N, C-alpha and C positions, 0 to 999 in steps of 0.2 A: 729556618729556611737558611741554605747555604747560600753564601753571597758570591757572586765567580771574583777569583783576585785579578786583582789590577796589575798592568805589566805584563802578565803571560804574553809568551810568544804566540805568534799562531803560527798556524800551521798551515806550510806553503799548499795552495790550489796545486794539485799535478797536472791539472787540464789545462789551467792556465800558463806554468812553466814548460810545457811542452809547446803550447802554442809560442809562447815566445822565444824559446827556443831554433823552430821550424822560421818563425821571423827572421831571425838572426841567420839563418843558413841560409833562406832565401835573398836577404840583404847581402852576404859574403859573395854570393853564386851570382848576382849579376853587377858586383864590383868585379870582379874576375874577367866575365863576359862584354862587359862594360865598353874597354876601347873595340873589342872586336864588330861589335855591336854596333857600335857608331861609324866606323869604316865602312857597314854593311849598308846602314841607313844612308850615309853621304855618300858612296860611289858607285853604289847599287840601286836601291830603293828610288830616290830621288832624281838619278840618271833617267832609270826607269819610267818613273811620272813626265820629266820632261821630254823625253823621247815622244810620246803618246801626244802628248801636248803641240809638240812640233808638228807631228806628222799631220797634225790637222789645219797646218798654217801653210804661207808661201814663202816666208820668213827666212833671210838669210843672216847667218850668225855677225859678218860684216855691219849691219845696218843699227843695230843695238837693239835691246828689249822693246824701247818705245815705239820699233816700226811692228812689233807681234802683234797679227790680227788673226782671228781663225775664220780659215775660207770652207769650213767643212769636209767632205770626202773627195773633194776634187781631185787630190793628189793620188788616192787609189783606184779612181775613175782614169786617170791619165798612165798609170802602172797595166790596167787593163787594153789600154790601147798602145803599150809602146810595146816596138816588136823585138828591141832590145835588149829589154828585162824579160819577155818572155825567151829569147835565145839563152840569157844568162840562165835562167830556173831548170831549163832544159840540162845546157850543160852540168849543174849541177846534180839533177839529177842522174843524169850517165855518171859522173864520178863516184854515184855513190858506189857502184859495181867494184871499185876499187876495194873496198870494205870486206865484203865477202870473199874476193880473191886472196887479198891478203892473210887473212884470217886461214884461211884451207893453205896456204903456203906455210904460216907459220905452226900451223897444228903438223901438217908436216915435218916439216924442220924438229920440231920439238920430238914427235917421237924418233924420229933418226936420232938425233944427238942424246937423246937419254937410253935409247937402249941397243944403239950400231957405234956410236961413236966414241972415240978416245980422246980425252981432254976437252968434256964438252965445255968446262971456263973458256977454253981459246974462242972455242965458236961463239959464244955469248957475247965476249967481247967484242969480234968481228962484225957478227951480224946487228949490234949495240951502235956500235960508230958511226952513222949515219944519223941516228937520231940527235946524239949531243953534238954533231959538228955543225957549223954555220949556214945557214938557209943559203946564203952567198955564194960560201964555197964550193956546198951540195948544187948548188945549180951551176956555176960557172964547171964544173967537173961532168955535170949531166951534157953541156950545151959543146964541151969540146966529145965527150964520146958521140955524140948523135949529128956531129957536124956534115952537113949535104956533102960536103966535097973531100974535109982531109979527115971526118971523123973513124975511129978504130972501126965503129959497128958497120959504116958501110963499106969500109977498107975489106971488113972480111966478109960480107954478103958480096962484094965485088969479085971476091978470090975465090969462093964458090961456084958463084957463076950466073948471080943476078944482077943483069945488066941495066936495069935502071932502079936501083936502092931508093925506097921512101927519103924523100928530104925530111922528114921528122917533125920537129920544131918550126921548120919554114914552110912547113904545108899545111893548108888549111883540115885539110882529110886526115892527117897524122897527129898533129901538135896535139888536142886532148889525149890519145890512148899515149902519147909519150910523158905528157905532166900526170897521167894516171900512172904509169908504170914508176915514175920516182915517188909519187906517194906512198907505191907500196914499198917500193926499197927503206924509206926515209922510216915509214912504224913497224916494217917488218918486226926488226929486234925486238921493240915493247911487248907487241903480241907475243914473240916467242917465249920472253921471260917470264910473262905470265902464265903462257901456256905450260911450261916448264915448272913453276911451283906448283900451277894449278896441278899437275900429275902427280906432282910427288906427297900432295893430298889424298890419294887414292890409297887405301889400304891394299896391301901386297898380299894379305890373303885371298883376295878374290883372285887374281892372276895365279897363285898356288891352287885352287881349289878349280881355277879353269884349265891348269895344265894337267892336272891328275884327270879328269876328263878327257884329255885329249885333244881340246879346244887349239884351231890353230893361231899364227900371229892376226890373219885378219877376222877373226871371230873374236877375239879378246878385243881387240880395238872397236869394233862397233858393236860390242855388248856390253862389253864395261868402259874403256878407255874414253868415248865420245859422248855417251850419255851421264857418266859423271861429270863428264868437262863441260858439260851445255849451261851451268850458272857461270863458267867463267867465259864461254861464246858469248852468254848472254849480255855480260859488261863489255867484253871489246865491242861489240855491236853496237849497243848503245852509243857507249864516248866516241866511237869513231865514227858514226853516223853524223854527229854532234859537229868533230872536228871537222869534218869532210864538208860538211855546211859551209864553217868558219875559212877553208882555205881565205887566203887572201897573199903571203909574204911569197910561196912558193910561185903564185901566177905573176906577182908583181916581178918579182927577180926573174924569172924564168924567161916567159913571154909578153909582160906586159898585156896582159888581154890577146895579144894577136897570134897569127896573123890574120887578118881581118876580121877582130871579133870572133874567133873561133875556140879561144881557151879563157872568154870574160866568163865570172862567176856572180853571184847576188852580193856579197863581199865587196869585189874588186867595183862595180858599178855604184855602189855604196859611197867608195870613198871616193872614185872619178864624179859624182854628185854633188857629195857634201864639201871636197876641200878642193875640187879643181873647177867644179862648174859654179860653185857656191851655191849651189842650193838646199838648204839645209831642212826646209820642210821636206821636198821631193824625197832627200834620202832619208830622211828619218820613217816615212811613209813604208819605204822599201825596207827598214829594220824591223818593222813591225810586223809586215808580211815575211819576214824571215824567221822572224820571233815564234808567229803564229805556225809554220811549217814545221819547225823543228820541233814545235810545245805536240801538236798533231803527230808526229811520227813517233813521238816517246813515247804519251800516250797508247798510241796502239801497239808499240812493243809493248807496255809494261802488261797489255791487258791479252796479250798473244803469248806470252809469254809460259803461263799457266800450261800451256798444251805440249811444250816442248823441252821447256828447261825442267831439269832434275830438283826436286824439291829434298834435300835430304833431311 
């Protein structure tokens, strides 16, 4: 009977080798994403958890953590009775109209620039300039344009026969629409660039087939361009609504929430309560409500996008 030779090299187990290689790949992956993952945990997840905790307290950050005591849902009950918060929420909802209006204007300009205009790059730069400009500079220009007494806008209206032009930013009735116009103007360039990029991805064969069938420009837009741009429109709608709810810099620089609280929004109220009135707990409760509203709107949009977004 033969005996096995001693010292013979063992055949490596293929399954163990694959498992070891897989573990090394996973470890290497975590090494690469570790810094970013640590940043997300420290600067996003931990503050989010602290936000929910602070919303259940009447704490102020000046008093220190030793004064932190839970007080239940009193801040949320107070929000329901706060008329200024309700007014700010209404202003936010009204300002959402600026998103689809801006998208429609950007889509129209994208079609005109792509198909009708020479030197399209020049127009792209011109319309994108407000986006890369300082908010303070843009707000100053807007204040000059819409000055109730010396602004060129009211000067033009007076020249064409309007006897009492609106006071715009100085009038509670027109202040919010004026801010919405500025938001549309600032965001128009981004939407325009994204729409033009989306139109370049539409196969030209579809337009050539439509030309052979004798389709008009209107038919080609509503049967080809608009349906195939619905994924782009969905992206702009999602990001636009979220950015609209987070508007603060424009409000702070342009109107400071006035006149008569007519342009205040939720984020502006959060700033006032948290850093002016030093009511950290109450400001945190406002932030939680804003988080829930944005989350609910986003979920509704994701649920409804199957009915109108083209699935390529």
